[in-house]
OpenMM code with the backbone's topology and positions (N, CA, C; nanometers):
from openmm import Vec3, app, unit

residues = "MET HIS GLY TYR GLU MET ILE LYS GLU LEU ASP GLU ARG THR ALA GLY ALA TRP VAL PRO SER ALA GLY SER VAL TYR PRO THR LEU GLN LEU LEU GLU ASP GLU GLY LEU ILE GLU GLY GLU GLU SER GLU GLY ARG ARG ARG PHE SER LEU SER ASP ALA GLY ARG LYS GLU ASN GLU ALA ARG SER GLY ASP ALA PRO TRP GLU GLU VAL THR ALA GLY TYR ASP PRO GLU LEU LEU ARG LEU ARG ARG SER ALA HIS GLN LEU LEU ALA ALA LEU ARG GLN ALA ALA GLU ALA ALA GLY SER ALA GLU ARG LYS GLN ILE ARG GLU LEU LEU ASP GLU THR ARG ARG LYS VAL TYR GLY VAL LEU ALA GLU SER GLU".split()
positions = [
    Vec3(4.2431, -1.2861, 6.0154),
    Vec3(4.2700, -1.1358, 5.9300),
    Vec3(4.3132, -0.9864, 6.0013),
    Vec3(4.4098, -0.9364, 5.9454),
    Vec3(4.4327, -0.8369, 6.0354),
    Vec3(4.3159, -0.6726, 5.9537),
    Vec3(4.3626, -0.5768, 6.0340),
    Vec3(4.2706, -0.4716, 5.9678),
    Vec3(4.3279, -0.4377, 5.8080),
    Vec3(4.4326, -0.4297, 5.7681),
    Vec3(4.4544, -0.3813, 5.6653),
    Vec3(4.3900, -0.4692, 5.5282),
    Vec3(4.4259, -0.6274, 5.6124),
    Vec3(4.3329, -0.7032, 5.5057),
    Vec3(4.1988, -0.6780, 5.4761),
    Vec3(4.1573, -0.6547, 5.6054),
    Vec3(3.9603, -0.6369, 5.6014),
    Vec3(3.9486, -0.4920, 5.4783),
    Vec3(4.0436, -0.4260, 5.5073),
    Vec3(3.9969, -0.2576, 5.4402),
    Vec3(4.0318, -0.3231, 5.3009),
    Vec3(4.1396, -0.4198, 5.2525),
    Vec3(4.1552, -0.4481, 5.1178),
    Vec3(4.0367, -0.5432, 5.0666),
    Vec3(3.9536, -0.6202, 5.1278),
    Vec3(3.8657, -0.7282, 5.1173),
    Vec3(3.7504, -0.6449, 5.1060),
    Vec3(3.6934, -0.5437, 5.1778),
    Vec3(3.6244, -0.4725, 5.1514),
    Vec3(3.5981, -0.3945, 4.9932),
    Vec3(3.7271, -0.3053, 4.9834),
    Vec3(3.7716, -0.2531, 4.8452),
    Vec3(3.7456, -0.3284, 4.7512),
    Vec3(3.7746, -0.4780, 4.7530),
    Vec3(3.7703, -0.5846, 4.6552),
    Vec3(3.6110, -0.6280, 4.6255),
    Vec3(3.5586, -0.6616, 4.7118),
    Vec3(3.4124, -0.7061, 4.7343),
    Vec3(3.3405, -0.5500, 4.7015),
    Vec3(3.3850, -0.3988, 4.6928),
    Vec3(3.2557, -0.3493, 4.6482),
    Vec3(3.2960, -0.3110, 4.5186),
    Vec3(3.4081, -0.3342, 4.4737),
    Vec3(3.5122, -0.2983, 4.3504),
    Vec3(3.5021, -0.1570, 4.3392),
    Vec3(3.5863, -0.1415, 4.4808),
    Vec3(3.6258, 0.0408, 4.4722),
    Vec3(3.5194, 0.1202, 4.5303),
    Vec3(3.3979, 0.0173, 4.5596),
    Vec3(3.2947, 0.1448, 4.6363),
    Vec3(3.2775, 0.1722, 4.7581),
    Vec3(3.3699, 0.1074, 4.8178),
    Vec3(3.3612, 0.0687, 4.9812),
    Vec3(3.5092, 0.0859, 5.0245),
    Vec3(3.5794, 0.1745, 5.0594),
    Vec3(3.7170, 0.1591, 5.1094),
    Vec3(3.7090, 0.2198, 5.2446),
    Vec3(3.7185, 0.1620, 5.3592),
    Vec3(3.6757, 0.1872, 5.4778),
    Vec3(3.8237, 0.2937, 5.5130),
    Vec3(3.8109, 0.3895, 5.6216),
    Vec3(3.9551, 0.4017, 5.6347),
    Vec3(4.0492, 0.3306, 5.7780),
    Vec3(4.1730, 0.3335, 5.7532),
    Vec3(4.2282, 0.2677, 5.9187),
    Vec3(4.1524, 0.3347, 6.0055),
    Vec3(4.1153, 0.4432, 6.0481),
    Vec3(4.0278, 0.5473, 6.1463),
    Vec3(3.9078, 0.5024, 6.1684),
    Vec3(3.8468, 0.4167, 6.0943),
    Vec3(3.7326, 0.3756, 6.1004),
    Vec3(3.7314, 0.2216, 6.1418),
    Vec3(3.8363, 0.1310, 6.0810),
    Vec3(3.8333, -0.0022, 6.0892),
    Vec3(3.8673, -0.0493, 6.2230),
    Vec3(4.0118, 0.0348, 6.2647),
    Vec3(4.0618, -0.0409, 6.3877),
    Vec3(3.9796, 0.0146, 6.5028),
    Vec3(3.9236, 0.1196, 6.5726),
    Vec3(3.8481, 0.1313, 6.6559),
    Vec3(3.7088, 0.0490, 6.6814),
    Vec3(3.6897, 0.0306, 6.5455),
    Vec3(3.5535, -0.0981, 6.5106),
    Vec3(3.5593, -0.2275, 6.5536),
    Vec3(3.6978, -0.2315, 6.5240),
    Vec3(3.7639, -0.3948, 6.5587),
    Vec3(3.7842, -0.3319, 6.7210),
    Vec3(3.8191, -0.2348, 6.8020),
    Vec3(3.8616, -0.2900, 6.9029),
    Vec3(3.7052, -0.2922, 6.9754),
    Vec3(3.6265, -0.2216, 6.9546),
    Vec3(3.4735, -0.2077, 6.9772),
    Vec3(3.4595, -0.3520, 7.0252),
    Vec3(3.4390, -0.4194, 6.8938),
    Vec3(3.3506, -0.5773, 6.8544),
    Vec3(3.4484, -0.6815, 6.9521),
    Vec3(3.6241, -0.6322, 6.9831),
    Vec3(3.6734, -0.7265, 7.1176),
    Vec3(3.5957, -0.7095, 7.1851),
    Vec3(3.5973, -0.5633, 7.2448),
    Vec3(3.5389, -0.5394, 7.3964),
    Vec3(3.3870, -0.6122, 7.4101),
    Vec3(3.3056, -0.6030, 7.3144),
    Vec3(3.2191, -0.6878, 7.3423),
    Vec3(3.1786, -0.8143, 7.2723),
    Vec3(3.2853, -0.8765, 7.3009),
    Vec3(3.3627, -1.0640, 7.2692),
    Vec3(3.3111, -1.0889, 7.1739),
    Vec3(3.2878, -1.0010, 7.0414),
    Vec3(3.2468, -1.0598, 6.8980),
    Vec3(3.3664, -1.1071, 6.8380),
    Vec3(3.4727, -1.0518, 6.8544),
    Vec3(3.5836, -1.0948, 6.7709),
    Vec3(3.6792, -1.1349, 6.8781),
    Vec3(3.8158, -1.1882, 6.8332),
    Vec3(3.9090, -1.2375, 6.9186),
    Vec3(4.0408, -1.1659, 6.8485),
    Vec3(4.0877, -1.1159, 6.9068),
    Vec3(4.2408, -1.0661, 6.8637),
    Vec3(4.3702, -1.1175, 6.8867),
    Vec3(4.4797, -1.1504, 6.8433),
    Vec3(4.5661, -1.2277, 6.8638),
    Vec3(4.6919, -1.2029, 6.7799),
    Vec3(4.8150, -1.2059, 6.8697),
    Vec3(4.9511, -1.1112, 6.7798),
    Vec3(4.9926, -1.2381, 6.6859),
    Vec3(5.0270, -1.2141, 6.6022),
    Vec3(5.0627, -1.3183, 6.4535),
    Vec3(5.1844, -1.2286, 6.4095),
    Vec3(5.2811, -1.2680, 6.3580),
    Vec3(5.4304, -1.1865, 6.2778),
    Vec3(5.3522, -1.0472, 6.2934),
    Vec3(5.3757, -0.9973, 6.3845),
    Vec3(5.4026, -0.8991, 6.4193),
    Vec3(5.2916, -0.7705, 6.3849),
    Vec3(5.1358, -0.8669, 6.3560),
    Vec3(5.0078, -0.7669, 6.3294),
    Vec3(4.9394, -0.8732, 6.4149),
    Vec3(4.8153, -0.7783, 6.4340),
    Vec3(4.7240, -0.7983, 6.5261),
    Vec3(4.5972, -0.8668, 6.4449),
    Vec3(4.5336, -1.0020, 6.4746),
    Vec3(4.4970, -1.0949, 6.3654),
    Vec3(4.3709, -1.0815, 6.4040),
    Vec3(4.2235, -1.0848, 6.3478),
    Vec3(4.1076, -1.0966, 6.4363),
    Vec3(4.0576, -1.2446, 6.3749),
    Vec3(3.9448, -1.2647, 6.4798),
    Vec3(3.8684, -1.3861, 6.4173),
    Vec3(3.7328, -1.3998, 6.4945),
    Vec3(3.6085, -1.4465, 6.4335),
    Vec3(3.4809, -1.4268, 6.4977),
    Vec3(3.4995, -1.5262, 6.6510),
    Vec3(3.4717, -1.4940, 6.7436),
    Vec3(3.4395, -1.5752, 6.8825),
    Vec3(3.3093, -1.6867, 6.8528),
    Vec3(3.3130, -1.7293, 6.9480),
    Vec3(3.1794, -1.7940, 6.9466),
    Vec3(3.0661, -1.7018, 6.9757),
    Vec3(3.0435, -1.6194, 7.0374),
    Vec3(2.9279, -1.5010, 7.0248),
    Vec3(2.9156, -1.4658, 6.8909),
    Vec3(3.0531, -1.4358, 6.8767),
    Vec3(3.0461, -1.3440, 6.7345),
    Vec3(2.9769, -1.4399, 6.5822),
    Vec3(3.0303, -1.5847, 6.5775),
    Vec3(2.9620, -1.6629, 6.4868),
    Vec3(2.8323, -1.6916, 6.5291),
    Vec3(2.7652, -1.6688, 6.6386),
    Vec3(2.6032, -1.6702, 6.6860),
    Vec3(2.5220, -1.5905, 6.6554),
    Vec3(2.5949, -1.4575, 6.6977),
    Vec3(2.5605, -1.3304, 6.6212),
    Vec3(2.5482, -1.3047, 6.4835),
    Vec3(2.6324, -1.3552, 6.3844),
    Vec3(2.6637, -1.3634, 6.2357),
    Vec3(2.5248, -1.4503, 6.1931),
    Vec3(2.4922, -1.5889, 6.2680),
    Vec3(2.4313, -1.6269, 6.2005),
    Vec3(2.2525, -1.6217, 6.2622),
    Vec3(2.2343, -1.5029, 6.3455),
    Vec3(2.1186, -1.4679, 6.3384),
    Vec3(2.1147, -1.3302, 6.2864),
    Vec3(2.1822, -1.2684, 6.2215),
    Vec3(2.2090, -1.1735, 6.1187),
    Vec3(2.0844, -1.2305, 5.9975),
    Vec3(2.0106, -1.0968, 5.9784),
    Vec3(1.9482, -1.1609, 5.8398),
    Vec3(1.9555, -1.0418, 5.7526),
    Vec3(1.9583, -1.0481, 5.6088),
    Vec3(1.9833, -0.9607, 5.5314),
    Vec3(2.0908, -0.9748, 5.4503),
    Vec3(2.1006, -0.9308, 5.3838),
    Vec3(2.2364, -0.9055, 5.3225),
    Vec3(2.3939, -0.8278, 5.3283),
    Vec3(2.5237, -0.8731, 5.3215),
    Vec3(2.6115, -0.8729, 5.4103),
    Vec3(2.6215, -0.6959, 5.3675),
    Vec3(2.6894, -0.6400, 5.4644),
    Vec3(2.7222, -0.4605, 5.4354),
    Vec3(2.7852, -0.4767, 5.2965),
    Vec3(2.8883, -0.5400, 5.2830),
    Vec3(2.9281, -0.5199, 5.1273),
    Vec3(2.8258, -0.5428, 5.0034),
    Vec3(2.7368, -0.6212, 5.0202),
    Vec3(2.5899, -0.6306, 4.9279),
    Vec3(2.5409, -0.4721, 4.9228),
    Vec3(2.5113, -0.4603, 5.0222),
    Vec3(2.4109, -0.3163, 5.0644),
    Vec3(2.4676, -0.2249, 5.0058),
    Vec3(2.6271, -0.1818, 4.9804),
    Vec3(2.6754, -0.1228, 4.9280),
    Vec3(2.6427, -0.0923, 4.7878),
    Vec3(2.6452, -0.2285, 4.7325),
    Vec3(2.6471, -0.2100, 4.5903),
    Vec3(2.5290, -0.2367, 4.5042),
    Vec3(2.4362, -0.2680, 4.6298),
    Vec3(2.3072, -0.2914, 4.5438),
    Vec3(2.2405, -0.1991, 4.4681),
    Vec3(2.1895, -0.2515, 4.3434),
    Vec3(2.1205, -0.1042, 4.2484),
    Vec3(2.2653, -0.0688, 4.1628),
    Vec3(2.3772, -0.0932, 4.1799),
    Vec3(2.4658, -0.0721, 4.1072),
    Vec3(2.4846, -0.1324, 3.9700),
    Vec3(2.5078, -0.0503, 3.8676),
    Vec3(2.5061, -0.1786, 3.7287),
    Vec3(2.6802, -0.2468, 3.7472),
    Vec3(2.6648, -0.3682, 3.7323),
    Vec3(2.8232, -0.4109, 3.7751),
    Vec3(2.9211, -0.3768, 3.6800),
    Vec3(2.8603, -0.3388, 3.5713),
    Vec3(2.9826, -0.2481, 3.4627),
    Vec3(3.0506, -0.1167, 3.5423),
    Vec3(2.9599, -0.0422, 3.5889),
    Vec3(2.9976, 0.0248, 3.6973),
    Vec3(3.1130, 0.0395, 3.7659),
    Vec3(3.0543, -0.0408, 3.8434),
    Vec3(3.1411, -0.0976, 3.9459),
    Vec3(3.2773, -0.1647, 3.9130),
    Vec3(3.2804, -0.2126, 3.8092),
    Vec3(3.4352, -0.2572, 3.7126),
    Vec3(3.4784, -0.1276, 3.7018),
    Vec3(3.4137, -0.0561, 3.6468),
    Vec3(3.4660, 0.0983, 3.5782),
    Vec3(3.5220, 0.1810, 3.7361),
    Vec3(3.4799, 0.1619, 3.8334),
    Vec3(3.5132, 0.2749, 3.9709),
    Vec3(3.6336, 0.1460, 3.9913),
    Vec3(3.6251, 0.0376, 3.9754),
    Vec3(3.7560, -0.0407, 4.0420),
    Vec3(3.9065, -0.0198, 3.9620),
    Vec3(3.8564, -0.0045, 3.8032),
    Vec3(3.9715, 0.0279, 3.7139),
    Vec3(4.0141, 0.1411, 3.7617),
    Vec3(3.9390, 0.2959, 3.7846),
    Vec3(3.9809, 0.4259, 3.7920),
    Vec3(4.0573, 0.3959, 3.9377),
    Vec3(3.9725, 0.3222, 4.0459),
    Vec3(4.0595, 0.3109, 4.1256),
    Vec3(4.2421, 0.2550, 4.1524),
    Vec3(4.2089, 0.1518, 4.0616),
    Vec3(4.3543, 0.1082, 4.0432),
    Vec3(4.4341, 0.1990, 3.9195),
    Vec3(4.3789, 0.2815, 3.8799),
    Vec3(4.4780, 0.3660, 3.7823),
    Vec3(4.5146, 0.4914, 3.8632),
    Vec3(4.4445, 0.5050, 3.9465),
    Vec3(4.4908, 0.6005, 4.0622),
    Vec3(4.6258, 0.5490, 4.1198),
    Vec3(4.6137, 0.4550, 4.1738),
    Vec3(4.6996, 0.3748, 4.2636),
    Vec3(4.8214, 0.4041, 4.1871),
    Vec3(4.8338, 0.3365, 4.0889),
    Vec3(4.9385, 0.3474, 3.9562),
    Vec3(4.9743, 0.4878, 4.0024),
    Vec3(4.9371, 0.5976, 3.9078),
    Vec3(4.9621, 0.7100, 3.9414),
    Vec3(5.0488, 0.7659, 4.0495),
    Vec3(4.9676, 0.7199, 4.1465),
    Vec3(5.0297, 0.7952, 4.3076),
    Vec3(5.2072, 0.7254, 4.2871),
    Vec3(5.2091, 0.6115, 4.2614),
    Vec3(5.3375, 0.5159, 4.2656),
    Vec3(5.4010, 0.6396, 4.1619),
    Vec3(5.3643, 0.6201, 4.0441),
    Vec3(5.4354, 0.6744, 3.9159),
    Vec3(5.4611, 0.8245, 3.9907),
    Vec3(5.4211, 0.9105, 4.0589),
    Vec3(5.4294, 1.0546, 4.1001),
    Vec3(5.5385, 1.0073, 4.2121),
    Vec3(5.5582, 0.9184, 4.2697),
    Vec3(5.6842, 0.8832, 4.3666),
    Vec3(5.8062, 0.8488, 4.3162),
    Vec3(5.7787, 0.7432, 4.2025),
    Vec3(5.9127, 0.6345, 4.1680),
    Vec3(5.9280, 0.6963, 3.9888),
    Vec3(5.8652, 0.7279, 3.9339),
    Vec3(5.9134, 0.7839, 3.7749),
    Vec3(5.9908, 0.8906, 3.7907),
    Vec3(6.0949, 0.8479, 3.6966),
    Vec3(6.1663, 1.0263, 3.6416),
    Vec3(6.0559, 1.1374, 3.5783),
    Vec3(6.1339, 1.2333, 3.5320),
    Vec3(6.0811, 1.2900, 3.4577),
    Vec3(6.0194, 1.2972, 3.3064),
    Vec3(6.0902, 1.2018, 3.2379),
    Vec3(6.0629, 1.1106, 3.1064),
    Vec3(5.9593, 1.0523, 3.1479),
    Vec3(5.9737, 0.9589, 3.2558),
    Vec3(5.8555, 0.8727, 3.2716),
    Vec3(5.7193, 0.9493, 3.2805),
    Vec3(5.7347, 1.0556, 3.3351),
    Vec3(5.6112, 1.1035, 3.4176),
    Vec3(5.5533, 1.2118, 3.2669),
    Vec3(5.6608, 1.2637, 3.2039),
    Vec3(5.5849, 1.3144, 3.0833),
    Vec3(5.5378, 1.1712, 2.9855),
    Vec3(5.5824, 1.0882, 3.0122),
    Vec3(5.5556, 0.9562, 2.8573),
    Vec3(5.4032, 0.9360, 2.9302),
    Vec3(5.3700, 0.9186, 3.0829),
    Vec3(5.2380, 0.8599, 3.1707),
    Vec3(5.1422, 0.9853, 3.1236),
    Vec3(5.1647, 1.0992, 3.1242),
    Vec3(5.0674, 1.2294, 3.1138),
    Vec3(5.0464, 1.2219, 2.9721),
    Vec3(5.1222, 1.2202, 2.8812),
    Vec3(5.0829, 1.1798, 2.7212),
    Vec3(5.0314, 1.0788, 2.7385),
    Vec3(5.0375, 0.9831, 2.8016),
    Vec3(4.9661, 0.8471, 2.8053),
    Vec3(4.7965, 0.9010, 2.8038),
    Vec3(4.8049, 0.9558, 2.9533),
    Vec3(4.6445, 1.0180, 3.0083),
    Vec3(4.5575, 1.0862, 2.9150),
    Vec3(4.6502, 1.1676, 2.8748),
    Vec3(4.5800, 1.2818, 2.7849),
    Vec3(4.5361, 1.2345, 2.6782),
    Vec3(4.6104, 1.1170, 2.5965),
    Vec3(4.5547, 1.0107, 2.4589),
    Vec3(4.3942, 0.9317, 2.5445),
    Vec3(4.4212, 0.9237, 2.6846),
    Vec3(4.3105, 0.8186, 2.6815),
    Vec3(4.1916, 0.9219, 2.7336),
    Vec3(4.2010, 1.0213, 2.7435),
    Vec3(4.1069, 1.1079, 2.8133),
    Vec3(4.0209, 1.1543, 2.6796),
    Vec3(4.1102, 1.1692, 2.5961),
    Vec3(4.0494, 1.1915, 2.4548),
    Vec3(3.9653, 1.1145, 2.4060),
    Vec3(4.0244, 0.9412, 2.3923),
    Vec3(3.9317, 0.8226, 2.3731),
    Vec3(3.8378, 0.8238, 2.4450),
    Vec3(3.8226, 0.8360, 2.5506),
    Vec3(3.6718, 0.8353, 2.6499),
    Vec3(3.6239, 0.9298, 2.5759),
    Vec3(3.6272, 1.0818, 2.5528),
    Vec3(3.5406, 1.1365, 2.5161),
    Vec3(3.5300, 1.0476, 2.3725),
    Vec3(3.5725, 1.0231, 2.3079),
    Vec3(3.5370, 1.0087, 2.1776),
    Vec3(3.4544, 0.8685, 2.1784),
    Vec3(3.4549, 0.7956, 2.2944),
    Vec3(3.3436, 0.6848, 2.3144),
    Vec3(3.2366, 0.7557, 2.3551),
    Vec3(3.2197, 0.8448, 2.4218),
    Vec3(3.0874, 0.9134, 2.4474),
    Vec3(3.0230, 1.0090, 2.3249),
    Vec3(3.1062, 1.0547, 2.2641),
    Vec3(3.0823, 1.1319, 2.1300),
    Vec3(2.9830, 0.9969, 2.0416),
    Vec3(3.0736, 0.8956, 2.0300),
    Vec3(2.9548, 0.7841, 1.9347),
    Vec3(2.8882, 0.7525, 1.9772),
    Vec3(2.8539, 0.7809, 2.1324),
    Vec3(2.7060, 0.7091, 2.1910),
    Vec3(2.6351, 0.8106, 2.1822),
    Vec3(2.6355, 0.9051, 2.1369),
    Vec3(2.5293, 1.0195, 2.1373),
    Vec3(2.4300, 0.9899, 2.0112),
] * unit.nanometer
topology = app.Topology()
chain = topology.addChain("A")
for resn in residues:
    res = topology.addResidue(resn, chain)
    for name in ("N", "CA", "C"):
        topology.addAtom(name, app.Element.getBySymbol(name[0]), res)
């Protein structure tokens, strides 16, 4: 798995609660490789990493929850799904900001305004 795949995997496993930056992932991968816990090899123009024998031993000796479970512990699963949906919506909006024309942007803005009003409506109904 290469670094970007790891970032996406953490994003998925935590429903968007933990999305590390490339600036934190790649130095960590280098450190783990320097310590002999992972091995990197070039493949299809990317550096892919896997656990070394020492890394497997270290992983087996580790106790407790996986880091992504620690990040999401205590969260309501529906809150995590809501955060994930919001994260995906923001990604779609970034893409629309770059690719959509003026008419499409207006239509998207109107849709967002309508959705915001509906969200407030749901909150008002619950009170």
